[in-house]
C-alpha positions as CSV (number, residue, x, y, z in Angstrom):
1,X,103.3,87.9,-156.8
2,X,104.6,90.9,-158.9
3,X,103.3,92.6,-162.0
4,X,103.7,95.9,-163.6
5,X,101.1,98.4,-162.6
6,X,98.9,99.7,-165.5
7,X,97.4,103.1,-166.2
8,X,94.0,101.5,-165.4
9,X,95.3,100.4,-162.0
10,X,96.5,103.9,-161.3
11,X,93.3,105.6,-162.3
12,X,91.3,103.1,-160.2
13,X,93.6,103.5,-157.3
14,X,93.5,107.3,-157.5
15,X,89.7,107.5,-157.4
16,X,89.5,104.9,-154.7
17,X,91.9,106.9,-152.6
18,X,89.8,110.1,-153.2
19,X,86.7,108.2,-152.0
20,X,88.6,106.8,-148.9
21,X,89.8,110.3,-148.0
22,X,86.3,111.7,-148.5
23,X,87.5,114.1,-151.2
24,X,85.1,115.0,-154.0
25,X,86.2,115.2,-157.6
26,X,85.4,118.9,-157.6
27,X,87.6,119.5,-154.5
28,X,90.5,117.5,-156.0
29,X,90.2,119.3,-159.3
30,X,90.3,122.7,-157.7
31,X,93.3,121.8,-155.5
32,X,95.2,120.2,-158.4
33,X,94.4,123.3,-160.6
34,X,92.5,121.2,-163.1
35,X,89.0,121.4,-164.6
36,X,86.5,119.0,-163.0
37,X,85.8,117.6,-166.5
38,X,89.5,116.6,-166.7
39,X,89.0,114.3,-163.6
40,X,85.8,113.0,-165.1
41,X,87.7,112.1,-168.3
42,X,90.4,110.3,-166.3
43,X,87.7,108.3,-164.5
44,X,85.8,107.5,-167.7
45,X,88.8,106.5,-169.7
46,X,90.6,104.9,-166.7
47,X,93.7,106.8,-167.7
48,X,95.7,109.5,-166.0
49,X,98.2,111.1,-168.3
50,X,101.8,110.4,-167.4
51,X,102.6,114.1,-166.9
52,X,99.8,114.3,-164.3
53,X,100.7,111.2,-162.3
54,X,103.2,112.9,-160.1
55,X,100.8,115.8,-159.5
56,X,98.1,113.3,-158.5
57,X,100.6,111.5,-156.1
58,X,101.6,114.8,-154.5
59,X,98.0,115.8,-154.0
60,X,97.0,112.5,-152.4
61,X,100.0,112.3,-150.2
62,X,99.4,108.5,-150.0
63,X,102.4,106.2,-149.7
64,X,100.7,103.3,-151.6
65,X,99.7,105.5,-154.5
66,X,103.1,107.2,-154.7
67,X,104.8,103.8,-154.8
68,X,102.5,102.7,-157.6
69,X,103.2,105.8,-159.6
70,X,106.9,105.6,-159.2
71,X,106.9,101.9,-160.0
72,X,104.8,102.6,-163.1
73,X,107.0,105.5,-164.3
74,X,110.2,103.4,-163.8
75,X,108.6,100.2,-165.2
76,X,109.2,98.4,-162.0
77,X,106.9,95.5,-160.9
78,X,104.5,96.2,-158.0
79,X,103.8,93.9,-155.1
80,X,100.1,93.0,-155.5
81,X,99.2,89.8,-153.9
82,X,100.6,89.4,-150.5
83,X,98.9,92.1,-148.4
84,X,101.4,91.6,-145.5
85,X,104.2,92.6,-147.9
86,X,102.4,95.8,-148.7
87,X,101.8,96.9,-145.0
88,X,104.4,95.2,-142.9
89,X,108.0,96.5,-143.1
90,X,109.5,93.4,-141.4
91,X,107.8,91.0,-143.9
92,X,109.0,93.2,-146.8
93,X,112.5,93.3,-145.3
94,X,112.7,89.5,-145.1
95,X,111.3,89.3,-148.7
96,X,114.0,91.7,-149.8
97,X,116.7,89.5,-148.2
98,X,115.3,86.4,-150.0
99,X,115.4,88.3,-153.3
100,X,119.0,89.4,-152.7
101,X,120.0,85.8,-152.1
102,X,118.2,84.7,-155.3
103,X,120.0,87.6,-157.2
104,X,123.4,86.2,-156.1
105,X,122.6,83.0,-158.0
106,X,122.7,84.9,-161.3
107,X,125.4,87.5,-160.4
108,X,128.3,85.3,-161.6
109,X,126.7,84.6,-165.0
110,X,125.9,88.3,-165.6
111,X,129.4,89.4,-164.5
112,X,130.9,87.0,-167.0
113,X,128.8,88.4,-169.8
114,X,129.7,92.0,-168.8
115,X,133.4,91.3,-168.5
116,X,133.7,89.5,-171.9
117,X,132.9,91.8,-174.8
118,X,131.8,89.0,-177.2
119,X,128.0,88.8,-176.7
120,X,126.4,85.5,-177.6
121,X,122.7,85.3,-178.4
122,X,122.5,82.6,-175.7
123,X,123.5,85.3,-173.1
124,X,120.2,87.1,-173.8
125,X,118.1,85.0,-171.4
126,X,120.7,85.6,-168.6
127,X,120.5,89.4,-169.3
128,X,116.7,89.3,-169.3
129,X,116.6,87.4,-166.0
130,X,119.0,89.8,-164.5
131,X,117.0,92.8,-165.5
132,X,113.8,91.3,-164.1
133,X,115.6,90.5,-160.8
134,X,117.0,94.0,-160.6
135,X,113.6,95.6,-161.3
136,X,112.0,93.3,-158.7
137,X,114.5,94.3,-156.1
138,X,114.1,98.0,-156.9
139,X,110.4,97.7,-156.5
140,X,110.7,96.0,-153.2
141,X,113.3,98.6,-152.0
142,X,111.0,101.4,-153.1
143,X,108.0,100.0,-151.3
144,X,110.0,99.4,-148.1
145,X,111.4,102.9,-148.2
146,X,107.8,104.3,-148.6
147,X,106.6,102.2,-145.6
148,X,109.5,103.3,-143.4
149,X,108.9,106.9,-144.3
150,X,105.1,106.6,-143.6
151,X,105.4,104.5,-140.5
152,X,108.0,106.5,-138.8
153,X,107.0,110.0,-140.1
154,X,110.3,110.7,-141.7
155,X,110.5,114.1,-143.4
156,X,112.3,115.2,-146.6
157,X,114.5,117.4,-144.5
158,X,115.6,114.4,-142.5
159,X,116.3,112.4,-145.6
160,X,118.1,115.1,-147.5
161,X,119.8,117.4,-145.0
162,X,122.6,118.2,-147.4
163,X,120.2,120.0,-149.8
164,X,119.3,122.6,-147.1
165,X,123.0,123.3,-146.6
166,X,123.5,124.2,-150.2
167,X,120.4,126.4,-150.4
168,X,122.4,129.3,-148.9
169,X,124.5,129.4,-152.0
170,X,121.6,129.9,-154.4
């Protein structure tokens, strides 16, 4: 149900989104302040350089692509199979609750490892399971946040009102 998104996935998704939005490579290149040959190279090699991924996400202003980029950059798994989970906030919320319940099953073991300073090699599998569970939960939370922002037209100013209060001091 989850896997880590690849550079090839991102490149494919980027060019698919351009096509869906009826944006030519020339137009995208101009607006992103890149040479058109750069976009051609991305498409041919199926690779967008890491330092350009955020720029591409900002340009597209597409929640799905932004989620894929952030999940890739943080190494979080991406929901890929269940289409309802990708588009329905309620389904995703229920899925998150299930994952949180599953996480509670390993919480005690992880806490024991963290509290006791003597690390055993047998603890490694518990730590790996815990990391996977945390990454999975973070990916779901990230996708749910993106869906809520997109579905309810939430702005950055609404999410981060404190930042604007501090702007007057700069």
